[in-house]
Every structure is written in C-alpha cells, then in structure tokens.
Backbone and ligand atoms as CSV (ligand in chain L), in Angstrom:
chain,resi,resn,atom,element,x,y,z
A,1,MET,N,N,-0.311,-16.688,15.481
A,1,MET,CA,C,0.636,-16.074,16.393
A,1,MET,C,C,0.478,-14.510,16.382
A,2,ASP,N,N,0.731,-13.959,17.508
A,2,ASP,CA,C,0.645,-12.545,17.704
A,2,ASP,C,C,1.783,-11.890,16.886
A,3,LYS,N,N,1.218,-11.002,15.805
A,3,LYS,CA,C,2.116,-10.550,14.980
A,3,LYS,C,C,2.920,-9.235,15.571
A,4,GLN,N,N,2.695,-8.867,16.762
A,4,GLN,CA,C,3.252,-7.639,17.367
A,4,GLN,C,C,4.429,-8.129,18.293
A,5,ARG,N,N,4.809,-9.353,18.314
A,5,ARG,CA,C,6.012,-9.744,19.131
A,5,ARG,C,C,7.199,-9.190,18.732
A,6,VAL,N,N,8.212,-8.944,19.525
A,6,VAL,CA,C,9.396,-8.206,19.216
A,6,VAL,C,C,10.504,-9.268,19.548
A,7,PHE,N,N,11.363,-9.334,18.441
A,7,PHE,CA,C,12.483,-10.269,18.479
A,7,PHE,C,C,13.757,-9.637,18.324
A,8,THR,N,N,14.762,-10.031,18.982
A,8,THR,CA,C,16.168,-9.569,18.817
A,8,THR,C,C,16.847,-10.185,17.546
A,9,LEU,N,N,17.857,-9.591,17.043
A,9,LEU,CA,C,18.560,-10.194,15.991
A,9,LEU,C,C,19.131,-11.608,16.302
A,10,SER,N,N,19.608,-11.765,17.485
A,10,SER,CA,C,20.087,-13.066,17.855
A,10,SER,C,C,19.054,-14.123,17.911
A,11,GLN,N,N,17.852,-13.778,18.453
A,11,GLN,CA,C,16.809,-14.811,18.527
A,11,GLN,C,C,16.382,-15.269,17.142
A,12,VAL,N,N,16.378,-14.373,16.137
A,12,VAL,CA,C,16.048,-14.586,14.693
A,12,VAL,C,C,17.148,-15.537,14.194
A,13,ALA,N,N,18.286,-15.232,14.550
A,13,ALA,CA,C,19.434,-15.919,13.930
A,13,ALA,C,C,19.362,-17.468,14.284
A,14,GLU,N,N,18.623,-17.852,15.332
A,14,GLU,CA,C,18.541,-19.212,15.733
A,14,GLU,C,C,17.653,-19.950,14.728
A,15,HIS,N,N,16.895,-19.410,13.973
A,15,HIS,CA,C,15.972,-20.055,13.083
A,15,HIS,C,C,16.497,-19.995,11.708
A,16,LYS,N,N,17.330,-20.783,11.331
A,16,LYS,CA,C,18.085,-20.682,10.059
A,16,LYS,C,C,18.217,-22.093,9.396
A,17,SER,N,N,17.298,-22.798,9.643
A,17,SER,CA,C,17.355,-24.177,8.902
A,17,SER,C,C,16.097,-24.304,8.051
A,18,LYS,N,N,16.074,-25.387,7.162
A,18,LYS,CA,C,15.049,-25.650,6.322
A,18,LYS,C,C,13.709,-25.902,7.186
A,19,GLN,N,N,13.922,-26.596,8.286
A,19,GLN,CA,C,12.728,-26.977,9.108
A,19,GLN,C,C,12.308,-25.724,9.861
A,20,ASP,N,N,13.096,-24.738,10.077
A,20,ASP,CA,C,12.661,-23.610,10.852
A,20,ASP,C,C,13.402,-22.452,10.285
A,21,CYS,N,N,12.639,-21.685,9.399
A,21,CYS,CA,C,13.333,-20.658,8.614
A,21,CYS,C,C,12.732,-19.289,8.878
A,22,TRP,N,N,13.349,-18.483,9.552
A,22,TRP,CA,C,12.769,-17.068,9.713
A,22,TRP,C,C,13.688,-16.021,9.012
A,23,ILE,N,N,13.235,-15.135,8.426
A,23,ILE,CA,C,13.888,-14.064,7.830
A,23,ILE,C,C,13.355,-12.636,8.082
A,24,ILE,N,N,14.222,-11.695,8.085
A,24,ILE,CA,C,13.741,-10.303,8.331
A,24,ILE,C,C,13.668,-9.583,7.135
A,25,ILE,N,N,12.413,-8.867,6.897
A,25,ILE,CA,C,12.280,-8.043,5.704
A,25,ILE,C,C,11.748,-6.765,6.253
A,26,ASN,N,N,12.525,-5.693,6.106
A,26,ASN,CA,C,11.991,-4.425,6.680
A,26,ASN,C,C,11.647,-4.303,8.045
A,27,GLY,N,N,12.385,-4.895,8.894
A,27,GLY,CA,C,12.077,-4.906,10.348
A,27,GLY,C,C,10.971,-5.899,10.767
A,28,ARG,N,N,10.405,-6.667,9.791
A,28,ARG,CA,C,9.430,-7.560,10.055
A,28,ARG,C,C,9.934,-9.057,10.036
A,29,VAL,N,N,9.719,-9.754,11.120
A,29,VAL,CA,C,10.276,-11.003,11.163
A,29,VAL,C,C,9.225,-11.982,10.513
A,30,VAL,N,N,9.618,-12.745,9.600
A,30,VAL,CA,C,8.737,-13.605,8.778
A,30,VAL,C,C,9.126,-15.018,8.930
A,31,ASP,N,N,8.247,-15.886,9.142
A,31,ASP,CA,C,8.583,-17.364,9.286
A,31,ASP,C,C,8.110,-17.909,7.943
A,32,VAL,N,N,9.101,-18.164,7.109
A,32,VAL,CA,C,8.841,-18.647,5.874
A,32,VAL,C,C,9.012,-20.262,5.678
A,33,THR,N,N,9.098,-20.922,6.862
A,33,THR,CA,C,9.261,-22.356,6.773
A,33,THR,C,C,8.226,-23.090,5.839
A,34,LYS,N,N,6.924,-22.613,5.976
A,34,LYS,CA,C,5.939,-23.270,5.401
A,34,LYS,C,C,5.776,-22.735,3.854
A,35,PHE,N,N,6.539,-21.666,3.550
A,35,PHE,CA,C,6.445,-21.073,2.315
A,35,PHE,C,C,7.669,-21.465,1.346
A,36,LEU,N,N,8.563,-22.189,1.915
A,36,LEU,CA,C,9.921,-22.465,1.255
A,36,LEU,C,C,9.576,-23.126,-0.160
A,37,GLU,N,N,8.785,-24.309,-0.160
A,37,GLU,CA,C,8.547,-24.911,-1.294
A,37,GLU,C,C,7.686,-24.164,-2.356
A,38,GLU,N,N,6.973,-23.295,-1.806
A,38,GLU,CA,C,5.973,-22.513,-2.616
A,38,GLU,C,C,6.736,-21.331,-3.403
A,39,HIS,N,N,7.781,-20.913,-2.782
A,39,HIS,CA,C,8.462,-19.737,-3.260
A,39,HIS,C,C,8.840,-19.730,-4.743
A,40,PRO,N,N,8.350,-18.873,-5.549
A,40,PRO,CA,C,8.562,-18.932,-6.981
A,40,PRO,C,C,10.138,-18.882,-7.321
A,41,GLY,N,N,10.688,-18.058,-6.426
A,41,GLY,CA,C,12.239,-17.868,-6.545
A,41,GLY,C,C,13.120,-18.970,-6.060
A,42,GLY,N,N,12.386,-20.034,-5.649
A,42,GLY,CA,C,13.104,-21.250,-5.134
A,42,GLY,C,C,13.439,-21.140,-3.585
A,43,GLU,N,N,13.526,-22.284,-2.916
A,43,GLU,CA,C,13.755,-22.379,-1.523
A,43,GLU,C,C,15.177,-22.003,-1.173
A,44,GLU,N,N,16.118,-22.249,-2.141
A,44,GLU,CA,C,17.538,-22.025,-1.841
A,44,GLU,C,C,17.875,-20.588,-1.336
A,45,VAL,N,N,17.190,-19.545,-2.106
A,45,VAL,CA,C,17.516,-18.213,-1.821
A,45,VAL,C,C,17.041,-17.748,-0.365
A,46,LEU,N,N,15.910,-18.415,0.013
A,46,LEU,CA,C,15.384,-18.183,1.216
A,46,LEU,C,C,16.185,-18.797,2.434
A,47,ILE,N,N,16.595,-20.023,2.074
A,47,ILE,CA,C,17.407,-20.683,3.160
A,47,ILE,C,C,18.852,-19.940,3.281
A,48,GLU,N,N,19.319,-19.423,2.372
A,48,GLU,CA,C,20.554,-18.615,2.295
A,48,GLU,C,C,20.289,-17.393,3.148
A,49,SER,N,N,19.216,-16.881,3.177
A,49,SER,CA,C,18.918,-15.724,3.951
A,49,SER,C,C,18.385,-15.980,5.431
A,50,ALA,N,N,18.113,-17.299,5.700
A,50,ALA,CA,C,17.586,-17.630,6.923
A,50,ALA,C,C,18.296,-17.018,8.119
A,51,GLY,N,N,17.541,-16.604,9.150
A,51,GLY,CA,C,17.987,-16.084,10.239
A,51,GLY,C,C,18.714,-14.640,10.131
A,52,LYS,N,N,18.497,-14.005,8.926
A,52,LYS,CA,C,19.120,-12.933,8.616
A,52,LYS,C,C,18.221,-11.818,8.083
A,53,ASP,N,N,18.721,-10.704,7.932
A,53,ASP,CA,C,18.041,-9.462,7.279
A,53,ASP,C,C,18.137,-9.533,5.756
A,54,ALA,N,N,17.090,-9.869,5.000
A,54,ALA,CA,C,17.122,-10.055,3.646
A,54,ALA,C,C,16.361,-8.853,2.879
A,55,THR,N,N,16.286,-7.845,3.604
A,55,THR,CA,C,15.414,-6.639,3.019
A,55,THR,C,C,16.011,-6.325,1.614
A,56,LYS,N,N,17.414,-6.201,1.653
A,56,LYS,CA,C,17.934,-5.700,0.360
A,56,LYS,C,C,17.716,-6.649,-0.749
A,57,GLU,N,N,17.870,-8.023,-0.463
A,57,GLU,CA,C,17.775,-9.037,-1.462
A,57,GLU,C,C,16.211,-8.978,-1.981
A,58,PHE,N,N,15.386,-8.836,-1.003
A,58,PHE,CA,C,13.944,-8.851,-1.320
A,58,PHE,C,C,13.623,-7.683,-2.266
A,59,GLN,N,N,14.183,-6.529,-1.936
A,59,GLN,CA,C,13.917,-5.224,-2.715
A,59,GLN,C,C,14.527,-5.437,-4.018
A,60,ASP,N,N,15.763,-5.965,-4.063
A,60,ASP,CA,C,16.480,-5.988,-5.352
A,60,ASP,C,C,15.751,-6.800,-6.500
A,61,ILE,N,N,15.026,-7.902,-6.116
A,61,ILE,CA,C,14.184,-8.677,-7.017
A,61,ILE,C,C,13.119,-7.833,-7.549
A,62,GLY,N,N,12.705,-6.823,-6.816
A,62,GLY,CA,C,11.521,-6.134,-7.188
A,62,GLY,C,C,10.231,-6.928,-7.127
A,63,HIS,N,N,10.061,-7.537,-5.943
A,63,HIS,CA,C,8.906,-8.325,-5.676
A,63,HIS,C,C,7.618,-7.653,-5.858
A,64,SER,N,N,6.650,-8.265,-6.379
A,64,SER,CA,C,5.340,-7.679,-6.585
A,64,SER,C,C,4.562,-7.327,-5.252
A,65,LYS,N,N,3.383,-6.650,-5.545
A,65,LYS,CA,C,2.544,-6.237,-4.361
A,65,LYS,C,C,1.978,-7.714,-3.711
A,66,ALA,N,N,1.642,-8.577,-4.581
A,66,ALA,CA,C,1.268,-9.836,-4.040
A,66,ALA,C,C,2.318,-10.487,-3.146
A,67,ALA,N,N,3.574,-10.367,-3.554
A,67,ALA,CA,C,4.733,-10.873,-2.752
A,67,ALA,C,C,4.792,-10.105,-1.387
A,68,LYS,N,N,4.621,-8.714,-1.496
A,68,LYS,CA,C,4.698,-8.061,-0.275
A,68,LYS,C,C,3.486,-8.376,0.688
A,69,ASN,N,N,2.314,-8.728,0.103
A,69,ASN,CA,C,1.228,-9.042,0.944
A,69,ASN,C,C,1.441,-10.335,1.645
A,70,LEU,N,N,2.300,-11.257,1.006
A,70,LEU,CA,C,2.546,-12.459,1.594
A,70,LEU,C,C,3.368,-12.322,2.829
A,71,LEU,N,N,4.138,-11.359,2.868
A,71,LEU,CA,C,4.909,-10.987,4.062
A,71,LEU,C,C,4.097,-10.910,5.335
A,72,PHE,N,N,2.961,-10.234,5.196
A,72,PHE,CA,C,2.049,-10.152,6.282
A,72,PHE,C,C,1.582,-11.456,6.681
A,73,LYS,N,N,1.184,-12.222,5.718
A,73,LYS,CA,C,0.540,-13.612,6.016
A,73,LYS,C,C,1.581,-14.466,6.896
A,74,TYR,N,N,2.898,-14.298,6.502
A,74,TYR,CA,C,3.847,-15.129,7.412
A,74,TYR,C,C,4.592,-14.442,8.468
A,75,GLN,N,N,4.270,-13.134,8.652
A,75,GLN,CA,C,4.854,-12.320,9.598
A,75,GLN,C,C,4.538,-12.903,10.941
A,76,ILE,N,N,5.562,-12.896,11.846
A,76,ILE,CA,C,5.313,-13.459,13.209
A,76,ILE,C,C,5.692,-12.391,14.264
A,77,GLY,N,N,6.298,-11.299,13.784
A,77,GLY,CA,C,6.598,-10.146,14.775
A,77,GLY,C,C,7.453,-9.179,14.098
A,78,TYR,N,N,8.106,-8.397,15.017
A,78,TYR,CA,C,9.028,-7.249,14.536
A,78,TYR,C,C,10.437,-7.460,15.160
A,79,LEU,N,N,11.261,-6.866,14.455
A,79,LEU,CA,C,12.734,-6.821,14.889
A,79,LEU,C,C,12.782,-5.742,15.926
A,80,GLN,N,N,13.551,-5.952,17.010
A,80,GLN,CA,C,13.646,-4.946,17.982
A,80,GLN,C,C,14.223,-3.542,17.306
A,81,GLY,N,N,13.589,-2.558,17.702
A,81,GLY,CA,C,14.050,-1.302,17.066
A,81,GLY,C,C,13.407,-0.910,15.760
A,82,TYR,N,N,12.372,-1.733,15.374
A,82,TYR,CA,C,11.683,-1.397,14.051
A,82,TYR,C,C,10.885,-0.225,14.221
A,83,LYS,N,N,10.956,0.611,13.155
A,83,LYS,CA,C,10.035,1.815,13.040
A,83,LYS,C,C,9.029,1.684,11.889
A,84,ALA,N,N,7.856,2.123,12.304
A,84,ALA,CA,C,6.738,1.892,11.257
A,84,ALA,C,C,7.176,2.738,9.984
A,85,SER,N,N,7.828,3.799,10.097
A,85,SER,CA,C,8.248,4.660,8.999
A,85,SER,C,C,9.130,3.942,7.924
A,86,ASP,N,N,9.826,2.837,8.481
A,86,ASP,CA,C,10.739,2.163,7.673
A,86,ASP,C,C,10.019,1.496,6.466
A,87,ASP,N,N,8.690,1.309,6.588
A,87,ASP,CA,C,7.906,0.528,5.463
A,87,ASP,C,C,7.932,1.481,4.219
A,88,SER,N,N,7.956,2.839,4.358
A,88,SER,CA,C,7.863,3.573,3.204
A,88,SER,C,C,8.953,3.377,2.121
A,89,GLU,N,N,10.080,2.904,2.540
A,89,GLU,CA,C,11.238,2.562,1.696
A,89,GLU,C,C,10.764,1.480,0.814
A,90,LEU,N,N,10.171,0.442,1.388
A,90,LEU,CA,C,9.770,-0.710,0.541
A,90,LEU,C,C,8.386,-0.660,-0.060
A,91,GLU,N,N,7.813,0.524,0.149
A,91,GLU,CA,C,6.336,0.865,-0.365
A,91,GLU,C,C,5.528,-0.256,0.239
A,92,LEU,N,N,5.558,-0.557,1.362
A,92,LEU,CA,C,4.741,-1.491,2.073
A,92,LEU,C,C,3.531,-0.833,2.701
A,93,ASN,N,N,3.498,0.505,2.696
A,93,ASN,CA,C,2.432,1.328,3.381
A,93,ASN,C,C,1.043,0.882,3.056
A,94,LEU,N,N,0.733,0.740,1.726
A,94,LEU,CA,C,-0.673,0.494,1.323
A,94,LEU,C,C,-1.244,-0.844,1.911
A,95,VAL,N,N,-0.312,-1.767,1.862
A,95,VAL,CA,C,-0.823,-2.988,2.389
A,95,VAL,C,C,-0.810,-3.140,3.922
A,96,THR,N,N,0.285,-2.428,4.461
A,96,THR,CA,C,0.352,-2.543,6.004
A,96,THR,C,C,-0.617,-1.773,6.711
A,97,ASP,N,N,-1.035,-0.507,6.289
A,97,ASP,CA,C,-1.838,0.251,7.025
A,97,ASP,C,C,-3.040,-0.351,7.642
A,98,SER,N,N,-3.630,-1.100,6.813
A,98,SER,CA,C,-5.013,-1.687,7.172
A,98,SER,C,C,-4.637,-2.798,8.228
A,99,ILE,N,N,-3.432,-3.320,8.122
A,99,ILE,CA,C,-3.184,-4.435,9.146
A,99,ILE,C,C,-2.766,-3.812,10.440
A,100,LYS,N,N,-1.890,-2.721,10.404
A,100,LYS,CA,C,-1.390,-2.196,11.636
A,100,LYS,C,C,-2.553,-1.404,12.260
A,101,GLU,N,N,-3.382,-0.725,11.537
A,101,GLU,CA,C,-4.391,0.165,12.184
A,101,GLU,C,C,-5.719,-0.190,11.455
A,102,PRO,N,N,-6.305,-1.299,11.689
A,102,PRO,CA,C,-7.509,-1.550,10.969
A,102,PRO,C,C,-8.659,-0.680,11.224
A,103,ASN,N,N,-8.782,0.043,12.385
A,103,ASN,CA,C,-9.881,0.965,12.602
A,103,ASN,C,C,-9.602,2.124,11.721
A,104,LYS,N,N,-8.438,2.557,11.698
A,104,LYS,CA,C,-8.095,3.718,10.826
A,104,LYS,C,C,-8.419,3.405,9.368
A,105,ALA,N,N,-8.255,2.265,8.915
A,105,ALA,CA,C,-8.534,1.966,7.500
A,105,ALA,C,C,-10.037,2.109,7.333
A,106,LYS,N,N,-10.786,1.591,8.270
A,106,LYS,CA,C,-12.204,1.682,8.166
A,106,LYS,C,C,-12.712,3.167,8.170
A,107,GLU,N,N,-12.075,3.922,9.106
A,107,GLU,CA,C,-12.519,5.332,9.070
A,107,GLU,C,C,-12.200,5.994,7.720
A,108,MET,N,N,-11.077,5.641,7.181
A,108,MET,CA,C,-10.740,6.273,5.870
A,108,MET,C,C,-11.758,5.944,4.880
A,109,LYS,N,N,-12.191,4.650,4.831
A,109,LYS,CA,C,-13.183,4.154,3.806
A,109,LYS,C,C,-14.427,4.971,4.038
A,110,ALA,N,N,-14.957,5.102,5.267
A,110,ALA,CA,C,-16.115,5.814,5.541
A,110,ALA,C,C,-15.994,7.154,5.066
A,111,TYR,N,N,-14.787,7.806,5.236
A,111,TYR,CA,C,-14.579,9.256,4.991
A,111,TYR,C,C,-14.661,9.397,3.382
A,112,VAL,N,N,-14.129,8.618,2.730
A,112,VAL,CA,C,-14.152,8.552,1.178
A,112,VAL,C,C,-15.599,8.500,0.735
A,113,ILE,N,N,-16.442,7.539,1.443
A,113,ILE,CA,C,-17.683,7.420,0.899
A,113,ILE,C,C,-18.476,8.717,1.077
A,114,LYS,N,N,-18.205,9.363,2.211
A,114,LYS,CA,C,-19.015,10.543,2.542
A,114,LYS,C,C,-18.624,11.694,1.762
A,115,GLU,N,N,-17.465,11.795,1.203
A,115,GLU,CA,C,-16.958,12.845,0.489
A,115,GLU,C,C,-17.751,13.038,-0.779
A,116,ASP,N,N,-17.990,14.457,-1.078
A,116,ASP,CA,C,-18.778,14.789,-2.343
A,116,ASP,C,C,-17.954,14.332,-3.500
A,117,PRO,N,N,-18.453,13.455,-4.383
A,117,PRO,CA,C,-17.692,12.903,-5.374
A,117,PRO,C,C,-17.448,13.876,-6.478
A,118,LYS,N,N,-18.267,14.951,-6.543
A,118,LYS,CA,C,-18.123,15.964,-7.667
A,118,LYS,C,C,-16.954,17.075,-7.210
A,119,PRO,N,N,-16.068,17.189,-7.965
A,119,PRO,CA,C,-15.038,18.366,-7.689
A,119,PRO,C,C,-15.756,19.648,-7.903
A,120,LYS,N,N,-15.291,20.686,-7.130
A,120,LYS,CA,C,-16.077,21.978,-7.180
A,120,LYS,C,C,-16.132,22.645,-8.657
A,121,TYR,N,N,-15.155,22.463,-9.579
A,121,TYR,CA,C,-15.103,23.149,-10.728
A,121,TYR,C,C,-16.131,22.545,-11.689
A,122,LEU,N,N,-16.731,21.408,-11.326
A,122,LEU,CA,C,-17.710,20.679,-12.092
A,122,LEU,C,C,-18.909,21.583,-12.039
A,123,THR,N,N,-19.292,22.107,-10.910
A,123,THR,CA,C,-20.456,23.056,-10.731
A,123,THR,C,C,-20.476,24.115,-11.696
A,124,PHE,N,N,-19.195,24.668,-11.834
A,124,PHE,CA,C,-19.006,25.915,-12.704
A,124,PHE,C,C,-19.242,25.380,-14.240
A,125,VAL,N,N,-18.593,24.352,-14.626
A,125,VAL,CA,C,-18.636,23.883,-15.846
A,125,VAL,C,C,-20.132,23.387,-16.259
A,126,GLU,N,N,-20.730,22.681,-15.372
A,126,GLU,CA,C,-22.127,22.194,-15.439
A,126,GLU,C,C,-23.184,23.093,-15.655
A,127,TYR,N,N,-23.152,24.123,-14.720
A,127,TYR,CA,C,-24.245,25.114,-14.698
A,127,TYR,C,C,-23.926,26.450,-15.344
A,128,LEU,N,N,-22.693,27.078,-14.980
A,128,LEU,CA,C,-22.379,28.354,-15.384
A,128,LEU,C,C,-21.988,28.416,-16.935
A,129,LEU,N,N,-21.282,27.482,-17.320
A,129,LEU,CA,C,-20.841,27.468,-18.740
A,129,LEU,C,C,-22.029,27.446,-19.723
A,130,PRO,N,N,-22.818,26.572,-19.587
A,130,PRO,CA,C,-23.922,26.474,-20.619
A,130,PRO,C,C,-24.749,27.792,-20.583
A,131,PHE,N,N,-24.912,28.377,-19.404
A,131,PHE,CA,C,-25.760,29.726,-19.320
A,131,PHE,C,C,-24.958,30.708,-19.978
A,132,LEU,N,N,-23.674,30.848,-19.766
A,132,LEU,CA,C,-22.811,31.811,-20.375
A,132,LEU,C,C,-22.815,31.670,-22.032
A,133,ALA,N,N,-22.870,30.474,-22.436
A,133,ALA,CA,C,-22.800,30.164,-23.918
A,133,ALA,C,C,-24.151,30.563,-24.459
A,134,ALA,N,N,-25.290,30.324,-23.786
A,134,ALA,CA,C,-26.542,30.798,-24.348
A,134,ALA,C,C,-26.614,32.293,-24.379
A,135,ALA,N,N,-26.122,32.970,-23.241
A,135,ALA,CA,C,-26.161,34.484,-23.295
A,135,ALA,C,C,-25.394,35.110,-24.303
A,136,PHE,N,N,-24.210,34.506,-24.629
A,136,PHE,CA,C,-23.296,35.027,-25.663
A,136,PHE,C,C,-24.119,34.832,-27.105
A,137,TYR,N,N,-24.671,33.625,-27.225
A,137,TYR,CA,C,-25.354,33.401,-28.445
A,137,TYR,C,C,-26.528,34.400,-28.720
A,138,LEU,N,N,-27.272,34.552,-27.765
A,138,LEU,CA,C,-28.399,35.612,-27.831
A,138,LEU,C,C,-27.858,36.991,-28.122
A,139,TYR,N,N,-26.821,37.280,-27.435
A,139,TYR,CA,C,-26.103,38.657,-27.625
A,139,TYR,C,C,-25.601,38.692,-29.086
A,140,TYR,N,N,-25.019,37.762,-29.615
A,140,TYR,CA,C,-24.537,37.723,-31.061
A,140,TYR,C,C,-25.681,37.837,-31.953
A,141,ARG,N,N,-26.743,37.098,-31.699
A,141,ARG,CA,C,-27.948,37.195,-32.611
A,141,ARG,C,C,-28.424,38.588,-32.603
A,142,TYR,N,N,-28.475,39.198,-31.263
A,142,TYR,CA,C,-29.068,40.411,-31.192
A,142,TYR,C,C,-28.151,41.545,-32.033
A,143,LEU,N,N,-26.776,41.284,-31.874
A,143,LEU,CA,C,-25.895,42.240,-32.590
A,143,LEU,C,C,-26.098,42.186,-34.114
A,144,THR,N,N,-26.227,40.918,-34.543
A,144,THR,CA,C,-26.349,40.760,-36.085
A,144,THR,C,C,-27.705,41.155,-36.586
A,145,GLY,N,N,-28.484,41.514,-35.662
A,145,GLY,CA,C,-29.966,41.956,-36.070
A,145,GLY,C,C,-30.990,40.851,-36.179
A,146,ALA,N,N,-30.526,39.694,-36.055
A,146,ALA,CA,C,-31.468,38.484,-36.262
A,146,ALA,C,C,-32.498,38.472,-35.079
A,147,LEU,N,N,-32.130,39.085,-34.000
A,147,LEU,CA,C,-32.980,38.922,-32.790
A,147,LEU,C,C,-33.364,40.515,-32.441
A,148,GLN,N,N,-34.547,40.631,-32.298
A,148,GLN,CA,C,-35.027,42.050,-31.802
A,148,GLN,C,C,-35.971,41.938,-30.549
A,149,PHE,N,N,-35.550,42.820,-29.634
A,149,PHE,CA,C,-36.367,42.903,-28.397
A,149,PHE,C,C,-37.564,43.991,-28.565
L,1,HEM,C1,C,9.123,-13.786,2.946
L,1,HEM,C2,C,9.894,-13.332,1.977
L,1,HEM,C3,C,9.564,-13.560,0.544
L,1,HEM,C4,C,8.358,-13.732,-0.097
L,1,HEM,C5,C,6.999,-13.640,0.600
L,1,HEM,C6,C,8.593,-13.886,-1.546
L,1,HEM,C7,C,7.572,-14.143,-2.488
L,1,HEM,C8,C,7.785,-14.187,-3.771
L,1,HEM,C9,C,6.801,-14.283,-4.897
L,1,HEM,C10,C,5.337,-14.168,-4.684
L,1,HEM,C11,C,7.473,-14.320,-6.081
L,1,HEM,C12,C,6.771,-14.287,-7.414
L,1,HEM,C13,C,7.015,-13.134,-8.235
L,1,HEM,C14,C,6.458,-11.813,-7.637
L,1,HEM,O1,O,5.141,-12.011,-7.211
L,1,HEM,O2,O,7.133,-10.954,-7.231
L,1,HEM,C15,C,8.887,-14.322,-5.857
L,1,HEM,C16,C,9.878,-14.454,-6.756
L,1,HEM,C17,C,11.186,-14.557,-6.562
L,1,HEM,N1,N,11.816,-14.242,-5.229
L,1,HEM,FE1,FE,10.833,-14.124,-3.495
L,1,HEM,N2,N,9.839,-13.859,-1.707
L,1,HEM,C18,C,10.485,-13.602,-0.559
L,1,HEM,C19,C,11.775,-13.495,-0.261
L,1,HEM,C20,C,12.832,-13.579,-1.173
L,1,HEM,C21,C,14.163,-13.326,-0.915
L,1,HEM,C22,C,14.822,-12.984,0.349
L,1,HEM,C23,C,14.844,-13.443,-2.140
L,1,HEM,C24,C,16.235,-13.503,-2.520
L,1,HEM,C25,C,17.281,-13.611,-1.730
L,1,HEM,C26,C,13.808,-13.838,-3.134
L,1,HEM,C27,C,14.092,-14.163,-4.451
L,1,HEM,C28,C,13.052,-14.247,-5.421
L,1,HEM,C29,C,13.357,-14.555,-6.823
L,1,HEM,C30,C,14.850,-14.708,-7.359
L,1,HEM,C31,C,12.183,-14.785,-7.537
L,1,HEM,C32,C,11.943,-15.015,-8.920
L,1,HEM,C33,C,11.961,-13.657,-9.629
L,1,HEM,C34,C,11.596,-13.812,-11.011
L,1,HEM,O3,O,11.332,-14.816,-11.545
L,1,HEM,O4,O,11.548,-12.748,-11.716
L,1,HEM,N3,N,12.651,-13.856,-2.664
L,1,HEM,N4,N,9.027,-14.306,-4.459
C-alpha cells in the first residue's frame, strides 16, 4: 500500500479490533494486524492502543532500533497534520530518511565515498613531523659535536 496516504484521527479510530488494528506512532499510521501475534510485548498492549496514538507508550518502553524499523514495514500512511520534523523526538531520523528520500540517501552515500578519507592534520603528522624530528636530531648531534659539516 502507498505509505504516503493521509488519514484523519477518526479514520484511524475505526480500526481498533484484533482483526483490524491500526495505531499511530509519531504521526505514522501503522497497521499492526499481522504483527499482533509476533509482538514480543504481547498483543494485548497493541489492542489496547488500537485506533489511537500510542507514541508515548511506544517511547516509554524504549523500543530498539529494530522495533523502530518495523514501524516502516507496517506503516500504511500518515496522520493528517504530521510533520517530518516530529521524527527527531523519537530518533527515527536515521531509519526514515532513506525511506522518505531514497535519492537523497544515495547521494549522501556517494558523497561519503568521494570524500578524502584522510583528515587534513594527518598530512602534517605524516610528513612534517618526521622531517622536523630528523632536523632536530641532526641539530642536536651538531651541537654536541658528534656531527661536523
Ligand atoms: C507498531 C508498533 C510496535 C512495534 C513495531 C513494536 C515492536 C516491538 C519489538 C520488536 C519488541 C522487542 C524488543 C525491542 O526490539 O525493542 C517490542 C517489545 C515490547 N513492546 Fe512493542 N512494538 C510496538 C508497539 C508497542 C506499544 C504501543 C506498546 C505499549 C503500549 C508496546 C509494548 C512493548 C513491550 C511491553 C515490550 C516488551 C519489552 C521488554 O520485554 O522489555 N509495543 N515491541
């Protein structure tokens, strides 16, 4: 199904049974009907939240990144008035960005690959520092008389 569909709160509220269970997490409408039996936290908690916004409950449990990823698997749309910035609160950004803007994610990857992997200060450490060390050593030897030009 098209994940970009927009639902109103009352539309979501109609899907509140075990056979048809939608919940809202961070402005995302998620159809968890097929996930009820799989949910490690049990189906009861999901059914209790059916047709409602369960963002707070979802957040309070401290669901893992894997659980957050599952949201997108079961997402069927957005709640009317949803703002993409809302995701930052639930730290969904990392997982959502590639889904919301797949092209941008690709660009980012390409950008990272093209980037010079060596930080600038490495050039200094790698080349200039050994040179300076050698110069100081020779100068020291010269001062102590061990080296004569
Ligand atoms: C679509 C929404 C949800 C998904 C995809 C989901 C997914 C998961 C997953 C994968 C776990 C295993 C632990 C982890 O990876 O974090 C889990 C555990 C759990 N979830 Fe959910 N969950 C959802 C919604 C909820 C809601 C709304 C509640 C509460 C009202 C809830 C309560 C719990 C509890 C109590 C556990 C067990 C935590 C534990 O054993 O420490 N979940 N959930």
